[in-house]
C-alpha positions as CSV (number, residue, x, y, z in Angstrom):
1,M,94.7,103.6,102.8
2,I,98.3,101.6,104.4
3,E,95.6,99.3,104.8
4,S,94.8,98.9,101.1
5,F,97.9,99.1,99.9
6,L,98.8,96.3,102.0
7,E,95.6,93.7,100.8
8,C,96.2,94.8,96.7
9,A,99.4,95.8,96.3
10,P,100.4,91.8,96.2
11,Q,98.2,91.2,93.5
12,Y,99.4,94.0,91.2
13,L,102.4,92.4,92.2
14,S,101.4,89.2,90.8
15,E,99.8,90.8,88.1
16,L,102.5,92.9,87.3
17,R,105.2,89.6,87.0
18,A,102.7,87.3,84.8
19,F,102.2,89.9,82.6
20,S,106.3,90.4,82.5
21,Q,106.8,86.3,81.6
22,E,104.3,86.8,79.1
23,H,105.4,90.0,77.3
24,D,101.5,91.2,77.8
25,W,102.9,95.8,77.9
26,A,99.8,97.3,77.9
27,N,98.5,95.2,81.1
28,V,102.4,95.7,82.6
29,K,101.6,99.7,81.9
30,M,98.3,99.6,83.4
31,T,99.2,97.8,86.6
32,A,102.1,98.9,88.0
33,H,100.5,102.8,86.9
34,K,97.6,101.1,89.5
35,L,100.1,101.2,91.9
36,K,101.0,105.1,91.5
37,P,98.7,106.9,93.4
38,S,99.1,104.9,96.1
39,A,102.9,105.5,96.8
40,T,103.4,108.6,96.1
41,Y,100.7,109.1,98.9
42,L,102.5,106.6,101.5
43,G,105.5,108.6,100.6
44,L,107.5,106.0,98.6
45,P,109.6,107.9,96.0
46,H,111.9,104.7,95.5
47,L,109.0,102.8,94.6
48,L,106.6,105.8,92.5
49,E,110.1,105.9,90.7
50,L,110.2,102.1,89.3
51,I,106.9,102.2,88.4
52,L,107.4,105.6,86.3
53,S,110.7,104.3,84.9
54,V,108.6,101.0,84.2
55,E,105.9,103.6,82.0
56,E,108.6,104.8,79.9
57,E,110.1,101.5,79.1
58,V,107.4,100.5,78.0
59,D,106.4,103.7,76.2
60,N,109.7,103.8,74.6
61,K,109.7,99.5,73.7
62,Q,112.7,98.7,75.7
63,T,114.1,94.9,75.9
64,P,111.8,92.9,78.0
65,E,114.8,92.1,80.4
66,S,115.3,95.6,81.3
67,I,111.4,95.5,82.3
68,S,111.6,92.6,84.1
69,Q,114.1,93.4,85.2
70,L,112.4,96.6,87.1
71,V,109.4,94.8,87.8
72,L,111.2,92.4,89.8
73,Q,113.2,95.8,91.4
74,M,109.0,96.8,92.8
75,H,108.6,93.5,93.8
76,E,111.4,93.2,96.2
77,L,110.7,96.3,97.3
78,C,107.8,96.1,98.4
79,E,108.4,93.0,100.9
80,K,110.9,95.0,102.0
81,A,108.5,98.0,103.2
82,Y,105.3,95.2,104.4
83,P,106.5,95.2,107.8
84,R,107.2,99.0,108.2
85,L,103.6,99.4,106.8
86,Q,102.4,96.6,109.0
87,E,103.3,98.5,111.8
88,M,102.5,101.6,110.5
89,A,98.7,101.3,110.0
90,E,98.5,98.9,113.1
91,K,99.5,101.9,114.7
92,G,96.4,104.8,112.9
93,K,99.1,106.0,111.0
94,F,98.4,107.1,107.6
95,D,94.5,106.0,107.6
């Protein structure tokens, strides 16, 4: 699961940023949702909270700036988590 997250998350985050810049809210929500199972399984509650916030803000038609800020926070959080997750993957945890 860690390997899958490390492989897929950067692509999803890149897509999130692009969709956010394009104000393509349906795809922002759909792409954020794709990260939800991994965030739950890997015990990343802050990421899960951001995902839920993105989904809620899209549903409530919040400002593009607020949604874009959440997407940026997701990206920053994942960037910080990648090294630790890579270390865990190498040690065979969360297979």
